[in-house]
N, C-alpha and C positions, 0 to 999 in steps of 0.2 A: 275403702268400698265394699257394699257387701253384692253377696247375690238375695236370688229370690226369696231365698228363705235363711238367711241371716246370715249366712256362713261368711266371713271374714274372707276376702283373696286379697291382705294386705300383710296380714297377719303372718311371723317366721317360719319356716321346716319345723318342725318336732320330729326331734331326736328320742328314739323310744331304748331303752335296753330290758329283754327280756330274762331272767335266771330260771330258765327252766336244768332244776338237780332234782337228787334224790335227796328224803328227808332223816328226821332222826326223830326214834317213836318219842315219843309225848318227852325229849327233854330240851326243855322252850334255851339255857343256857349251852349247849350242844348245838342246838339251831346255829345258834346269834354266832357262838363264833363258826363255826359250816358257811354259814354266809360271807363274811366280813371279806372275806380275799375273793369271793366272786363281786361284789357290790366292789370292789379296787377295781376290777377287770369293766368294771360298768360307768366309770367316768368320763366322763364329756355329757351322756347321755342327762336330757332333759326331765326323760320321767324311767323310773327304777321298777323294774314290776317286777313283783316277790309273787310265789302261790299260796293260795287258800289257806289257811288254819298252819303260814311255814314254822310256826314255834313251837308246835305238835305237834304237826301231820293232823288228815281226817278222827279224829277223835272226841266220841262222845261224853267222855270222863271231866263236864265243863266245869261242876261243885271242884273237884280236887285240882288242873289246870287251870282254871279262871285266873286271869290279873285283873290288876284293880285298874281304873283308869289312868293315870298313873306310873303304872308299872314301870316295870323293869323294860320289857320290850317294846313297851310303850317310848318308855325314854329312849333306849338306845335307838328305836327308825325314827326317831327323831334329832341323834347326835351323827347319823347317818347320813338326814340330809344335808344339814350344814355341812359337814366337812366335804358333799362331794357336790356340796352348790346342787341337789336336784332335786326334786317331788321323787322320794321311797312310797313305795304301796303293794303293801296286802295284805290280808285277814289272818287272825286270832282268838283268843277263846278272850274274853271280858268279859269282865261280871262288873254292867251300869249305876249307877245310879241312883236307880231302885229297888239293887243287888237281884235283876235279872240277870241271868248268859247269855254272850250277844255271842254272834260267828259276825263279828267287825273287822271292816277293812280299816281302816289305817289312812290316812291319808299326808304326810309326812311331808312339811317344805320347807326350803334353809335358810328358813327364817325365824325359826322355831315355832310356826302353829299347826296345830292339828286341825282336820275335818275327819268325819267318818260316813261307813255308810255303813244299816245295821245288813244282815241276809236276809233277801223282801223270802221266800221259797224255801223253807229248811226239804232236807230228806226225810222223807216219813218209812223209805223202804228201811232206814240205815239208824232208823229213831234219833233222827235231830230233831226231829217235832217234841219230843220229849224231854228232850233236855235245855233247846234252849228256844229261847222265846225271838218271833220275827217281825224285823225294823215294821215300820207303818210307812215308811218318806222314799222314795227315787231322791238322791243326788245328781247334783249336777255340777259341776269340779272346775276351775277354769286355769289353763297354762296354757302363760306367750299367748295367748290370746283364745287359743282350743277350746273350743266346749267338752266335754270330756263327763259321759256318764259310766260311772262304776258298775259293776256289775257282779255275785257272786257264784259258779257253781250254776248248779240249780234253777239257779235262773234264766240259764240262755233256756229251759225248754217253754217257757213261757213270752209268748211276742210283743203277750199287750206294755207285760212288764219292760221292755225295750225299746217298745217302739220312740221312736224321734218325733217331738214332737214341737219343739222350738230351738231347732237351728243345731245339732248334736256337732260333732266333727267325728267322732270315736264312740264307740262302744268299745270299753273295755271289761272284759272276764276273767275272771282269775279264780281259779278250779282246783282241788283233787278228783279229777276225772279219771278212773279207774276203763281200763283194759280196752275191758266186756266191752262198752257202752262205746268203741271209740268211733266209732260208724254210726253213730247218734251229734256226737261231739266234731265231728267231720264235714256230716250234713248242716248241722245248726248255721253254723258258722253262718257260712254262705250265706245262708238263706236271711239273717240277721240284716250281715252287710247289702242285700240286694235289696231286701222290703222298707230300710232306712236310708240307703243313699248315703249310708257313710263309709267312715274305714273303722273295719274288728278290731284290735290286737286280744287274745285270747291268750294266759297262760297254765298252763300244766304243771304236773310233776310226774316225773318218773322214779323209777322203785320197785318196791315189796314193800307193805306198811307192817305193822302188829298185828294184825289182824288177818295178811295174804294177803291183802288185794292187792293187786299189779296194775303198774300204771304207766301206759307209753309214750306221753307226752304227749306229742303229737300240737305243743302249742304254736300258733302263728301269727299272720298280720296279711289280713285280707282288705282291700281295696272296694270301694265304693258298688265294683260292679260284680261281687264275689272271689273278684284272680286274685289268688297267691301269691305275694310280692314277698312271702318270709315263709317259710316251715321247719323249725328244729325235728322233728319227727323225736327220735327217739334216744337224744345227743345231750349228755349229760354239763351240760356251762353255762354261758350270757351270747345271748345275741342282739347287735345291733341294727336298724334301720329310722331311716330316718322318713319324716310322712311327706309328702307335698300339700298344701293345701291350696294354691290355685290347679292342683287337678280336678280335686271337689268339689270345686267352687266351678269350674269349667262344666264338668257333669253333672250339677243342678240345672245350670241355666239350660244347657242344653235338651236335657231329658227330665221337667221336672213331672217327674209321675207325685208326686208329696203335691204338688196343688190338686190329687184329685185324689186327694183319701177322706178314709171316713171319718166325721169327727165322733167323739165317746170326753164322756167325763169317767175317770178312774176313778171308783170309789173304791177308800181303802179302809 
């Protein structure tokens, strides 16, 4: 059974695990080692989320740090997904087949398959647009019947890119969002949940990076009314939460604002 916006009411709960932690600056091997015990703590989740550029921190040294599409961190992510019997996701610096550098979210499934989303909005204030190529298309992944749209950090500021036009159940943001702009993070996330009438899960990092930027964490999970279900604040570690599809479907049926949404075609 589906509600009027295509959200299945019969799918099971989705068990999330968010890993909010500090990153080792520009050291993929050290970060892989750092995440392994944290991933072990996340066992039992259906979806395990790592930060943006989890293997390096938010570095603009794309030419030096980029891995091939089948590089060691991609293979490691697939191995973790198989071992944990879960989808494991986060972004890293990838040299694509066409030679371009991408801030790419990898979606590693337990069956060994891999999907991806390339960050669309590159943070020009840090020069990301000078060192990376922007993604050309949105992504929508399915897990246990849940329709999940992945997005990366700066994408959050652009509501059209996050807009639900087809029954999205969960908007998933992974980020390196600085503490200096934490108020924006904490205001924009509820807005995305409310305007799209869906769950939002947002994972940020903590600590200080090699450029001296501080990160406050504030990872969180929000319901379809923008109410906070889970707040990590500045804690380092693994937090888990189950999402209920029945509550989402019931709310959309009771308050179907999506029926009055303006139609548009997104030009890429």
